[in-house]
C-alpha positions in Angstrom: -31.9 -5.1 -9.9 -28.9 -7.3 -9.2 -25.9 -7.6 -6.9 -22.8 -8.7 -8.8 -19.1 -8.8 -8.4 -17.5 -5.6 -9.7 -14.6 -5.8 -12.1 -11.8 -3.4 -12.9 -13.8 -1.9 -15.8 -16.3 -0.7 -13.1 -13.6 1.2 -11.1 -14.3 4.7 -12.6 -18.0 4.4 -11.9 -17.4 3.0 -8.5 -15.1 5.9 -7.6 -17.7 8.4 -8.7 -20.4 6.6 -6.7 -18.3 6.4 -3.5 -17.2 10.0 -3.7 -20.8 11.2 -4.3 -22.1 9.2 -1.3 -19.6 10.6 1.2 -18.0 13.9 0.1 -18.8 17.2 -1.5 -22.1 18.9 -2.3 -23.5 15.8 -4.1 -23.2 13.8 -0.8 -25.5 16.3 1.0 -28.5 15.0 -0.9 -28.1 11.7 1.1 -27.6 11.1 4.8 -24.2 9.3 4.6 -22.2 12.5 3.9 -18.9 13.1 5.6 -18.7 16.6 4.2 -19.2 18.3 7.6 -16.4 16.3 9.1 -13.8 16.3 6.3 -12.7 18.9 3.7 -12.4 17.8 0.1 -14.3 16.1 -2.6 -12.6 12.7 -2.7 -13.0 9.7 -0.5 -11.1 7.5 -2.9 -9.5 7.7 -6.4 -8.9 5.3 -9.3 -5.4 4.2 -8.2 -6.4 3.6 -4.6 -9.6 1.7 -5.5 -7.7 -0.4 -8.1 -5.1 -1.3 -5.4 -7.8 -2.1 -2.8 -10.0 -4.1 -5.2 -7.1 -6.2 -6.5 -6.1 -7.5 -3.1 -6.2 -11.3 -3.2 -8.9 -11.8 -0.5 -11.0 -8.7 -1.5 -14.1 -8.1 -3.6 -16.4 -5.2 -4.3 -20.0 -6.1 -4.8 -22.1 -3.7 -6.8 -25.8 -3.2 -6.9 -27.2 -2.3 -10.3 -30.6 -1.0 -11.4 -32.8 -2.3 -14.2 -30.7 -0.5 -16.8 -27.4 -1.9 -15.4 -26.3 1.4 -13.8 -24.3 1.0 -10.6 -26.4 2.4 -7.7 -24.5 0.9 -4.7 -21.4 -1.0 -3.7 -19.6 -2.5 -0.7 -16.0 -3.5 -0.3 -15.4 -6.9 1.4 -12.0 -8.4 2.4 -11.4 -11.7 4.3 -9.1 -11.3 7.3 -8.1 -13.6 10.1 -10.7 -11.9 12.3 -13.5 -12.3 9.8 -14.8 -10.3 6.8 -14.0 -6.6 6.8 -16.8 -4.5 5.3 -16.0 -1.0 4.0 -17.1 1.7 1.6 -20.8 0.8 1.7 -22.1 3.3 -0.7 -25.4 4.1 -2.2 -26.2 6.9 -4.7 -27.4 9.9 -2.6 -30.6 10.1 -4.7 -31.5 6.5 -3.9 -30.6 6.3 -0.2 -33.3 5.0 2.0 -34.6 2.8 -0.8 -33.3 -0.5 0.6 -30.1 -0.8 -1.5 -27.8 -0.6 1.6 -29.9 -3.3 3.3 -29.5 -5.5 0.2 -25.8 -5.0 0.1 -25.5 -5.9 3.8 -27.4 -9.1 3.2 -25.1 -9.9 0.3 -22.1 -9.2 2.6 -23.6 -11.7 5.1 -24.0 -14.3 2.3 -20.4 -13.6 1.2 -19.2 -14.1 4.7 -21.0 -17.4 5.0 -19.7 -18.6 1.7 -16.1 -17.8 2.8 -16.4 -19.4 6.2 -16.3 -16.0 8.1 -18.1 -16.0 11.4 -17.8 -12.2 12.0 -18.2 -9.2 9.8 -16.4 -6.1 11.2 -16.0 -2.5 10.1 -14.7 0.8 11.2 -17.0 3.8 11.4 -16.1 7.4 12.2 -17.2 7.5 15.9 -19.0 10.8 15.5 -21.4 9.2 12.9 -24.1 8.4 15.4 -26.8 8.1 12.8 -24.7 5.6 10.8 -23.8 3.6 13.8 -27.5 3.4 14.8 -28.3 2.2 11.2 -25.8 -0.6 11.4 -27.1 -1.5 14.9 -30.5 -2.0 13.4 -29.0 -4.7 11.2 -27.2 -6.6 14.0 -23.9 -4.8 14.2 -22.6 -3.8 17.6 -19.9 -1.5 18.8 -17.0 -3.5 20.2 -15.5 -0.7 22.4 -12.4 -0.8 20.2 -11.2 2.4 18.4 -8.4 3.2 16.0 -6.9 6.5 14.9 -8.3 8.2 11.9 -5.6 8.2 9.2 -4.0 11.5 8.2 -4.0 11.4 4.4 -4.6 14.8 2.9 -5.2 13.2 -0.5 -8.7 12.4 0.8 -9.5 15.5 2.8 -8.4 17.1 6.0 -10.5 16.5 9.2 -12.3 19.6 10.4 -12.0 18.2 14.0 -10.2 15.3 15.7 -11.6 12.0 14.4 -11.3 8.3 15.3 -12.9 5.1 14.1 -15.2 3.0 16.2 -15.1 -0.7 15.4 -18.4 -2.5 14.9 -19.0 -6.2 14.3 -21.7 -8.7 13.7 -21.6 -12.4 14.5 -22.6 -14.7 11.6 -24.3 -17.9 12.6 
C-alpha cells in the first residue's frame, strides 16, 4: 500500500472512485454518501477533475493497494490561507479500514512540505458524522459558512445546503 501523486492517466479511475464514494447506490455501501442530500450519480466528471488537478498549486494524492489499484484519494491545493483539502474519497467497500486516516496524514505531510500552517476544507453542514470524524483528527469548525453551489451537472440538492468551513493548525 502506498500514497503517491496521481497523474492525468489516473483521472478516469479517480472520477469513478470519487463518484462511488459520494453519490448513487454504490455510495450507500459506505458512510460518506451524499445520496440522501443530492440527486444524481456524479460528484465530478473527467473534464472537471482534469481542470482541478492541473491547477498550478494543486495535487491529488492517491492511495493504492498491493495490486496498485486506487482505493482512496484526496485533493490538495495551496492557497494564501493554507492548504485546501477536498474530495477525500475512499472506496465504499474499504471505508473504516484506515485509508482516510492515512490520506489525512499525507495531507499534513504535504502541508508541512509546502510551508502551510493551516489545512482547511468545506463540508456540507448537515454531515454531522463526517464533521465529527474530522474533529477526531484535529479539525475544528471555524464558524464560517459558504453557500452550496447550484450546479445541476452534479446533482440537485434535495433540501437547502451550505458548507461549514473546518480547519486544522499545523505545527
